[in-house]
C-alpha positions in Angstrom: 46.6 -3.5 12.1 44.6 -3.6 8.9 45.3 -0.4 6.9 41.9 -0.5 5.2 38.9 -0.8 7.5 35.7 -2.4 6.5 33.8 0.8 7.1 36.2 2.9 5.0 36.1 0.3 2.2 32.3 0.4 2.0 32.1 4.2 2.2 34.6 4.8 -0.6 33.8 1.8 -2.9 32.8 2.6 -6.5 30.5 -0.4 -6.2 28.4 0.8 -3.3 24.7 0.1 -4.0 21.8 2.2 -2.8 20.5 1.3 0.7 17.1 1.1 -1.0 18.4 -1.8 -3.0 19.9 -3.5 0.1 17.7 -2.9 3.1 15.4 -5.8 2.2 18.2 -8.3 1.5 18.7 -11.3 3.8 19.8 -14.9 3.9 17.2 -17.0 2.1 18.6 -20.6 1.9 16.1 -22.3 4.2 12.3 -22.0 4.6 11.6 -20.8 8.1 8.9 -21.8 10.5 5.8 -19.5 11.2 6.5 -16.5 13.3 5.7 -17.3 17.0 6.0 -15.5 20.3 9.7 -15.3 21.0 11.3 -17.3 23.8 14.9 -16.9 22.7 17.2 -14.6 20.7 15.7 -13.5 17.4 17.1 -14.2 13.9 15.6 -12.5 10.9 15.4 -13.5 7.3 13.2 -12.9 4.2 13.0 -16.6 3.5 9.4 -17.6 2.5 7.7 -18.6 5.7 4.8 -21.1 6.0 1.7 -19.2 7.3 0.0 -20.5 10.4 -3.1 -21.4 8.4 -3.9 -22.2 4.8 -4.0 -18.8 3.0 -6.4 -17.5 0.4 -3.9 -14.9 -0.7 -0.2 -14.9 -1.1 0.4 -11.2 -2.1 -1.2 -7.8 -1.9 -1.4 -4.6 -3.9 -2.6 -1.5 -2.1 -3.7 1.5 -4.2 -3.5 4.2 -1.6 -5.5 7.3 -2.5 -4.0 9.7 0.0 -6.1 12.7 1.0 -9.6 11.1 1.2 -11.7 10.3 -1.8 -15.3 11.6 -1.5 -17.5 8.5 -0.9 -20.7 10.3 -1.6 -19.5 11.3 -5.0 -18.0 8.0 -6.0 -19.3 4.8 -4.3 -22.0 5.7 -1.8 -24.9 7.6 -3.5 -27.2 9.6 -1.2 -30.5 10.8 -2.8 -31.1 12.9 0.4 -28.1 15.1 -0.5 -29.5 15.7 -4.0 -33.0 16.4 -2.7 -31.7 18.8 0.0 -28.9 20.4 -1.9 -28.2 23.9 -0.6 -30.3 23.6 2.6 -28.9 23.5 6.1 -27.8 20.1 7.4 -30.4 18.9 10.0 -28.0 17.3 12.5 -24.6 17.8 14.0 -21.4 17.9 11.9 -17.9 17.1 13.1 -15.7 19.5 11.2 -12.0 19.4 10.9 -11.5 22.9 9.5 -14.1 25.0 11.4 -12.9 28.2 9.7 -14.0 27.1 6.3 -17.1 25.2 7.4 -20.7 25.6 6.5 -23.9 23.7 7.2 -25.1 23.8 3.6 -25.7 20.4 2.1 -23.8 19.6 -1.1 -25.6 17.2 -3.3 -23.3 15.2 -5.6 -23.0 16.9 -9.0 -22.4 13.5 -10.6 -24.8 10.8 -11.5 -24.7 7.2 -10.3 -25.8 4.1 -12.3 -26.0 0.5 -11.3 -23.4 -1.8 -13.0 -22.6 -5.5 -13.4 -24.8 -8.4 -12.5 -24.7 -7.3 -8.9 -26.1 -3.9 -9.8 -23.5 -2.0 -7.7 -24.0 1.8 -8.0 -20.9 3.6 -9.3 -20.4 7.2 -10.1 -20.0 8.4 -13.7 -16.5 9.6 -12.6 -15.4 5.9 -12.5 -16.5 4.5 -15.8 -13.6 1.9 -16.0 -14.1 0.7 -12.4 -17.8 0.2 -13.4 -16.7 -2.4 -15.9 -15.0 -4.6 -13.3 -17.3 -3.9 -10.4 -18.5 -7.5 -10.3 -15.0 -8.4 -9.1 -14.9 -6.1 -6.1 -16.4 -5.7 -2.6 -17.3 -2.1 -1.8 -17.0 -1.4 1.9 -19.2 1.7 2.7 -18.8 1.6 6.5 -15.1 2.3 7.1 -14.2 4.1 10.3 -11.1 5.4 12.0 -12.7 8.3 14.0 -9.7 10.6 13.9 -10.1 13.5 11.4 -6.5 14.4 10.8 -4.6 13.0 7.8 -1.5 11.9 9.6 -3.2 10.0 12.4 -5.8 8.4 10.1 -3.0 7.3 7.6 -1.2 5.7 10.5 -4.4 3.9 11.6 -5.0 2.5 8.2 -1.4 1.8 7.4 0.1 0.7 10.7 -2.7 -0.2 13.1 -2.5 2.8 15.5 -2.8 6.6 15.1 0.7 7.0 16.6 3.8 7.6 14.5 6.7 5.2 14.5 5.0 1.9 14.2 5.8 -0.7 11.4 3.7 -0.2 8.2 1.3 -2.9 7.1 3.7 -4.1 4.4 6.4 -4.6 7.0 4.2 -6.8 9.2 3.2 -8.9 6.2 6.7 -9.4 5.0 7.8 -10.1 8.6 5.2 -12.8 8.8 5.5 -14.3 5.4 8.9 -13.4 3.9 9.3 -13.3 0.2 8.9 -15.8 -2.7 11.6 -14.1 -4.6 15.4 -14.4 -4.1 16.1 -11.5 -6.4 13.5 -8.8 -5.7 12.4 -6.9 -2.6 9.6 -8.4 -0.5 8.0 -5.0 0.1 7.8 -2.2 -2.5 6.5 1.3 -2.2 5.9 3.3 -5.4 5.7 7.0 -5.1 4.1 9.7 -7.2 6.4 12.0 -9.4 4.8 15.1 -7.9 5.7 14.4 -4.3 5.5 12.1 -1.3 2.2 11.5 0.6 1.5 13.0 4.0 3.9 11.5 6.6 6.5 10.8 3.8 8.7 7.8 4.4 6.8 6.8 7.5 4.3 5.3 5.1 6.7 2.4 4.4 8.7 2.4 7.5 9.7 -0.8 9.3 9.3 1.1 12.7 11.0 -1.0 15.3 11.0 -4.1 13.2 14.4 -5.0 11.8 15.4 -2.8 8.8 15.1 -5.6 6.2 11.3 -5.3 6.6 11.3 -1.7 5.4 9.7 -0.9 2.0 12.0 -0.5 -0.9 11.1 2.6 -2.9 10.7 2.3 -6.6 10.8 5.8 -8.1 8.2 7.1 -10.5 10.9 8.1 -13.0 14.0 6.5 -14.4 16.2 5.3 -12.9 13.5 3.7 -10.8 16.1 2.3 -8.3 19.1 4.6 -7.8 22.7 3.2 -7.9 21.5 -0.3 -8.8 24.3 -1.0 -11.2 28.0 -0.5 -10.9 29.8 1.7 -13.5 30.3 -0.2 -16.8 34.1 -0.4 -16.5 33.9 -2.0 -13.1 31.5 -4.8 -13.8 32.2 -8.5 -14.3 35.5 -9.8 -12.8 36.3 -6.6 -10.9 32.9 -6.6 -9.2 33.3 -10.4 -8.4 36.6 -9.7 -6.7 35.1 -6.8 -4.8 32.2 -9.0 -3.5 34.6 -11.8 -2.5 36.8 -9.3 -0.6 33.8 -7.7 1.1 32.6 -11.2 2.2 35.9 -11.9 3.8 35.7 -8.6 5.8 32.1 -9.4 6.8 33.1 -12.9 8.0 35.9 -11.5 10.0 33.7 -8.9 11.6 31.0 -11.5 12.4 33.6 -13.6 14.3 34.7 -10.6 16.3 31.0 -9.8 17.2 29.2 -13.1 17.6 26.5 -11.4 19.7 25.1 -9.4 16.8 22.2 -11.7 15.8 21.3 -9.9 12.5 24.8 -9.5 11.1 25.4 -13.0 10.1 22.2 -12.9 8.0 23.4 -9.9 6.1 26.7 -11.3 4.9 25.2 -12.4 1.6 23.7 -8.9 0.9 26.0 -7.9 -1.9 25.7 -11.3 -3.6 21.9 -10.8 -3.6 22.2 -7.2 -4.7 24.2 -8.4 -7.7 21.4 -10.7 -8.6 19.0 -7.8 -8.2 20.9 -5.8 -10.8 19.6 -8.2 -13.4 16.2 -9.2 -11.9 15.0 -5.6 -11.1 16.0 -4.3 -14.5 14.0 -7.0 -16.1 11.0 -6.6 -13.9 10.8 -2.8 -14.5 11.3 -3.1 -18.2 7.8 -2.3 -19.6 9.0 -2.6 -23.2 8.6 -6.3 -22.8 4.8 -5.8 -22.6 2.6 -5.8 -25.7 1.0 -2.7 -27.2 -2.4 -4.1 -26.2 -1.3 -4.3 -22.5 0.0 -0.7 -22.7 -3.4 0.4 -23.9 -5.2 -1.6 -21.3 -3.4 0.4 -18.6 -3.7 3.7 -20.4 0.0 4.1 -21.0 -0.8 5.3 -24.5 -2.6 8.4 -23.1 -1.0 11.4 -21.4 -3.4 11.6 -18.4 -3.0 8.0 -17.4 0.5 7.2 -18.7 2.4 7.6 -15.4 0.0 5.9 -13.1 -0.6 3.2 -15.7 3.1 2.4 -15.7 3.1 2.0 -12.0 0.1 -0.3 -12.0 1.7 -2.4 -14.7 4.9 -2.6 -12.7 2.9 -3.8 -9.7 1.5 -6.7 -11.8 5.0 -7.6 -13.0 6.3 -7.6 -9.5 3.5 -9.7 -8.1 4.0 -12.4 -10.7 7.7 -12.4 -9.8 7.1 -13.1 -6.2 7.0 -9.7 -4.5 4.8 -10.0 -1.4 3.4 -6.4 -0.8 3.3 -3.5 -3.2 1.8 -0.1 -2.3 1.1 2.7 -4.9 0.8 6.3 -3.5 -0.7 9.4 -5.0 0.9 12.7 -4.3 0.5 14.7 -1.1 -3.1 15.6 -0.5 -4.2 14.5 -4.0 -7.7 13.6 -2.9 -8.0 16.3 -0.2 -10.6 18.4 -2.0 -11.4 21.2 0.5 -12.2 23.5 -2.4 -12.6 23.2 -6.2 -14.0 19.7 -6.0 -16.0 20.1 -9.2 -12.7 20.1 -11.1 -10.2 18.4 -8.9 -12.2 15.2 -8.1 -12.7 14.4 -11.8 -9.0 15.0 -12.5 -8.0 12.6 -9.7 -10.4 10.0 -11.2 -9.1 10.4 -14.7 -5.5 9.8 -13.6 -6.2 6.6 -11.8 -9.5 5.0 -13.0 -8.4 3.4 -16.2 -5.0 2.1 -15.0 -6.7 0.5 -11.9 -9.4 -1.2 -14.0 -6.6 -2.4 -16.3 -4.7 -3.9 -13.4 -7.8 -5.7 -12.3 -8.5 -7.1 -15.8 -4.8 -8.1 -16.3 -4.5 -9.8 -12.9 -7.7 -11.8 -13.6 -6.8 -12.9 -17.1 -3.4 -14.1 -15.9 -4.9 -16.1 -13.0 -3.3 -13.8 -10.4 -6.4 -12.1 -8.9 -7.5 -15.2 -7.0 -4.2 -15.1 -5.0 -3.6 -11.3 -4.9 -5.5 -8.9 -2.6 -6.2 -5.6 -4.3 -7.1 -2.6 -2.1 -8.3 0.8 -3.2 -8.9 3.7 -0.7 -7.6 6.5 1.4 -7.4 7.4 5.0 -10.8 9.1 5.1 -13.7 10.3 3.1 -15.5 13.7 2.9 -18.4 15.4 4.6 -21.9 15.9 3.1 -21.8 19.7 3.5 -20.1 22.5 1.7 -16.7 23.8 2.7 -15.4 27.1 1.3 -18.8 28.5 0.3 -17.4 31.1 -2.0 -19.2 30.3 -5.2 -20.1 27.1 -7.0 -16.7 26.6 -8.7 -14.9 26.9 -5.4 -16.9 24.6 -3.1 -15.3 21.5 -1.5 -15.8 19.0 1.2 -14.0 18.7 4.6 -12.6 15.5 6.2 -14.8 12.6 7.3 -13.3 9.6 9.1 -16.6 8.5 10.7 -18.0 6.8 7.6 -16.2 6.4 4.3 -15.8 4.0 1.4 -13.0 1.8 0.0 -13.0 -1.4 -2.0 -11.1 -4.7 -1.9 -10.9 -7.5 -4.4 -9.2 -10.9 -5.1 -7.4 -13.1 -2.6 -10.5 -14.5 -0.9 -12.7 -11.4 -0.9 -16.3 -11.7 -2.1 -16.9 -10.4 -5.6 -19.8 -8.2 -6.7 -20.7 -7.2 -3.1 -21.5 -4.1 -1.1 -20.9 -4.2 2.6 -22.1 -1.9 5.3 -23.8 1.5 5.1 -23.6 5.1 6.2 -26.6 7.2 7.4 -28.8 8.9 4.8 -26.3 11.8 4.4 -23.1 9.7 4.2 -21.7 11.1 7.4 -21.5 8.2 9.9 -21.1 4.5 9.4 -24.3 3.0 10.9 -24.4 -0.6 9.7 -21.7 -3.4 9.7 -19.0 -0.9 10.7 -15.5 -1.8 9.7 -12.8 -0.2 11.8 -9.2 -0.1 10.6 -8.3 -2.9 13.0 -11.1 -5.1 11.7 -9.7 -4.5 8.2 -6.3 -5.6 9.3 -7.6 -8.7 11.1 -9.4 -9.7 7.9 -6.3 -9.2 5.8 -4.3 -11.5 8.2 -7.0 -14.1 8.0 -6.7 -14.2 4.2 -2.9 -14.3 4.3 -3.0 -17.2 6.7 -1.5 -15.2 9.6 -2.8 -15.7 13.1 -2.7 -12.5 15.3 -1.3 -14.4 18.3 1.6 -15.6 16.1 2.4 -12.4 14.3 4.2 -10.8 17.2 7.6 -9.2 17.8 9.4 -9.1 21.1 10.5 -5.5 21.7 12.4 -5.1 24.9 9.9 -6.3 27.6 6.8 -5.8 25.4 5.4 -8.1 22.8 4.2 -6.0 19.8 1.7 -6.9 17.2 -0.2 -5.2 14.3 -3.5 -5.2 16.2 -1.7 -4.1 19.4 -4.5 -5.3 21.7 -7.3 -3.7 19.7 -10.4 -5.9 19.2 -10.0 -6.6 15.6 -12.8 -8.8 14.2 -12.6 -10.7 10.9 -15.3 -9.4 8.6 -16.6 -12.8 7.5 -19.4 -11.3 5.4 -17.0 -9.9 2.8 -15.1 -13.2 2.4 -15.8 -15.5 -0.5 
């Protein structure tokens, strides 16, 4: 009998790497065929896969503004709100928080101006976005129809309002794999002041195999925990450890030939060793010029942290990472009260870094192949919530008509799509449901809904999950 079991060896080893640095690792030696409905036992890798159709985009950066940015104060101007400010709303309102509700209309305190050759209206709160507005499509008619944060987050990020489903990044990496042998395929970047609502479910693989889970890059150093072995154990000692571990894995695989995924994980520690060098290089912002730091606002206190994450996102995309999602802290855009101060603060933190990312991607030739998404899970209502004085007013949730923007990767530039009613409450023209948005993303990434499926027990699962997702052709270039 072996005196040292494989499990005990892994648990006690000084070389043990963080699961966050390992969950995405997989055999990558052969390019795989497109994902198809499964007729036999599944095998899973992160090898780059050929999409079903020629793609417009090969990667995606999602800038997720958790909490619900106010569309009527940022991207969807409503003169009727200004004209009727303080008067009772003339129709029905669907409140989420009835206790703090009122029917008093809240006109936007901020001015809008038209920008760019397209003349797209942008709020004075987003002066840097206004400079790149000719590169984006503003969608004013988003709709999920469920007014709670959690359910609407799941709708936008996993296709359904229910918990436990794979996140969008998991589906994309399941369908396309990764172009990098040394970095994660799917990265989630969290805020230093806390996780978003629903926490780790935002980057969960759900019931897809665990290698499709998002790898968390922390907002502070060390950005990936336990990435490196202790200094005195590197080099030959680590090489001997990996060789010994591989022999244990091979022996275990021979004993359990029915475990389809295990064989594909035997090379995990070899790839993790490569990541020790590649990830450190990718996350090292000192390699960037002072001008680039200024572009992202890293030289300013208010924008430094978010600017660093945006710059890391660009560095990861150019190194082959497939899907990157940046989160703001829990409820950061959920301005039920004090919106006169809190909304400008949220914009100041993110506006310059995001515009810097857009400029940088474009000048490096990456924007044409990289989808950029900005938006949250909802917008805000046109009426006052917390009517306790001008400095305390806010806006309640609105998932019936809100705004987000997309850019690059085959999306039309300098375009506004859809409309809400005159008060910004309901989407009324060219409505885009969350499943339409997902169908459009798949189209640009070359993924066919009938092929992006996963056999789970007796049920064939998909991102759209039977919903009538329509590609929004009017926002495509």
